[in-house]
C-alpha positions as CSV (number, residue, x, y, z in Angstrom):
1,M,272.1,73.3,-82.6
2,K,272.2,75.8,-79.8
3,N,273.8,74.6,-76.5
4,F,275.4,71.6,-78.1
5,G,278.4,70.3,-76.1
6,W,279.5,72.2,-73.0
7,T,276.9,74.2,-71.3
8,R,277.1,76.2,-68.1
9,E,274.9,73.6,-66.2
10,A,277.0,70.7,-67.4
11,E,280.3,72.4,-66.4
12,R,278.9,73.2,-63.0
13,L,277.7,69.6,-62.4
14,N,281.0,68.3,-63.6
15,G,282.9,70.6,-61.2
16,L,280.6,69.6,-58.3
17,L,281.1,65.9,-58.9
18,A,284.8,66.3,-59.3
19,M,285.1,68.2,-56.0
20,L,282.9,65.5,-54.3
21,G,285.2,62.8,-55.6
22,I,288.3,64.5,-54.4
23,M,286.8,65.1,-51.0
24,A,285.7,61.5,-50.8
25,A,289.2,60.3,-51.7
26,M,290.8,62.6,-49.1
27,G,288.4,61.5,-46.4
28,S,289.0,57.8,-47.3
29,Y,292.8,58.4,-47.1
30,A,292.5,60.3,-43.8
31,L,290.4,57.5,-42.2
32,T,292.1,54.4,-43.5
33,G,295.6,55.5,-44.7
34,Q,294.8,54.0,-48.1
35,V,293.6,55.7,-51.3
36,I,291.2,52.8,-52.1
37,P,290.6,50.8,-48.9
38,G,291.4,47.1,-49.5
39,V,293.2,47.7,-52.8
40,W,296.2,50.0,-52.2
């Protein structure tokens, strides 16, 4: 079972999506002053 679990591609995609989510949260907070607009 070669490449079972964490692979370089999976880690890279996970990191990219995490950075995208953090940037989206920061942008949302900068524009609205709320972490999740309409909730907090």
